[in-house]
C-alpha positions as CSV (number, residue, x, y, z in Angstrom):
1,M,-20.9,-15.7,-43.6
2,T,-22.3,-17.8,-40.8
3,R,-22.7,-16.4,-37.3
4,I,-20.0,-17.3,-34.8
5,K,-20.8,-17.7,-31.0
6,R,-17.9,-16.7,-29.0
7,G,-18.6,-18.9,-26.1
8,Y,-18.2,-18.4,-22.4
9,I,-14.4,-17.6,-22.1
10,A,-14.7,-13.7,-22.2
11,R,-17.7,-14.0,-19.7
12,R,-15.5,-15.9,-17.4
13,R,-12.6,-13.7,-17.6
14,R,-14.9,-10.7,-16.8
15,I,-16.5,-12.7,-14.0
16,K,-13.2,-13.3,-12.4
17,T,-12.1,-9.6,-12.5
18,R,-15.5,-8.8,-11.2
19,L,-15.0,-11.0,-8.3
20,F,-11.7,-9.3,-7.5
21,T,-13.4,-5.8,-7.5
22,S,-16.8,-6.8,-5.7
23,S,-16.0,-4.8,-2.6
24,F,-15.5,-1.6,-4.5
25,Q,-18.2,1.0,-4.9
26,G,-20.4,2.2,-7.8
27,A,-19.1,1.7,-11.2
28,H,-16.0,0.6,-9.9
29,S,-17.3,-3.1,-9.3
30,R,-20.2,-2.9,-12.2
31,L,-18.6,-1.7,-15.6
32,T,-16.1,-4.0,-17.2
33,R,-13.8,-1.1,-18.3
34,T,-13.9,0.6,-15.1
35,I,-13.2,-2.7,-13.2
36,T,-9.9,-3.5,-15.2
37,Q,-8.7,0.1,-14.7
38,Q,-9.2,-0.3,-10.9
39,K,-7.8,-3.9,-10.7
40,I,-4.7,-2.5,-12.2
41,R,-4.5,0.4,-9.7
42,A,-5.2,-1.5,-6.8
43,L,-2.4,-4.1,-7.8
44,V,0.0,-1.2,-8.1
45,S,-1.0,0.3,-5.0
46,A,-0.7,-2.9,-3.3
47,H,2.9,-3.5,-4.7
48,R,4.0,-0.1,-3.7
49,D,2.6,-0.3,-0.3
50,R,4.3,-3.5,0.6
51,H,7.6,-1.8,0.3
52,K,6.3,1.3,2.0
53,Q,4.9,-0.8,5.0
54,K,8.7,-2.2,5.4
55,R,10.0,1.4,5.6
56,N,7.3,2.5,8.3
57,F,7.9,-0.5,10.5
58,R,11.6,0.1,10.4
59,C,10.9,3.7,11.3
60,L,8.7,2.6,14.1
61,W,11.1,0.3,15.6
62,I,13.8,2.9,15.6
63,T,11.5,5.3,17.2
64,R,10.6,2.9,20.1
65,I,14.3,1.9,20.8
66,N,15.1,5.6,20.8
67,A,12.5,6.6,23.3
68,V,13.5,3.9,25.6
69,I,17.2,4.3,25.5
70,R,17.1,8.1,25.9
71,E,16.0,7.8,29.5
72,R,19.3,6.2,30.2
73,G,21.2,9.0,28.3
74,I,22.4,7.3,25.5
75,S,21.4,8.0,21.9
76,Y,20.1,5.4,19.7
77,S,23.0,5.9,17.3
78,R,25.5,5.3,19.9
79,L,23.6,2.2,21.0
80,I,23.5,0.7,17.5
81,H,27.2,1.7,16.9
82,G,28.4,-0.1,20.4
83,L,26.2,-3.0,19.4
84,Y,28.1,-3.4,16.2
85,K,31.6,-2.9,18.1
86,K,30.7,-5.6,20.8
87,Q,29.6,-7.9,17.7
88,L,26.0,-8.1,19.2
89,F,24.0,-8.5,16.0
90,L,20.3,-7.7,17.0
91,N,18.2,-6.3,14.4
92,R,15.9,-3.4,15.1
93,K,12.8,-5.4,15.2
94,I,14.2,-7.5,18.2
95,L,15.5,-4.5,19.8
96,A,12.0,-2.9,19.7
97,Q,10.4,-5.9,21.0
98,I,12.9,-6.0,23.9
99,S,12.4,-2.5,24.6
100,I,8.6,-2.9,25.1
101,S,8.6,-6.2,27.0
102,N,11.4,-6.0,29.0
103,R,13.3,-2.7,29.3
104,N,15.9,-4.0,31.9
105,C,17.4,-6.2,29.4
106,L,17.8,-3.3,26.9
107,Y,19.3,-1.3,29.9
108,I,22.0,-4.1,30.6
109,L,22.7,-4.0,27.0
110,S,23.2,-0.2,27.1
111,N,25.4,-0.4,30.1
112,E,27.6,-2.9,28.4
113,I,28.1,-0.8,25.5
114,R,29.1,2.1,28.0
115,K,31.9,0.2,29.6
């Protein structure tokens, strides 16, 4: 039986994965089996942490709003409830930005809700 040369396709695939893991340390960037395992692990972590990041930012926004609004003697939950009652649909990201950049605007909103 004659010898079959496999060509460069497998090597190209390995080089592609090696480029993905080039910043990893030790065997994680050199050995082909370990590279594939680390690539899978990295992609899984990235997918999981994208959702975790959304959760963390929402938590941060709520904390910022609550910290500013408690100075006026109103709680975060009462503020959000009042906003929905008045049909002022501002999301938490915008409210957090307002609380950082322009506190007076947030105080005006809280005064409107109290009335």
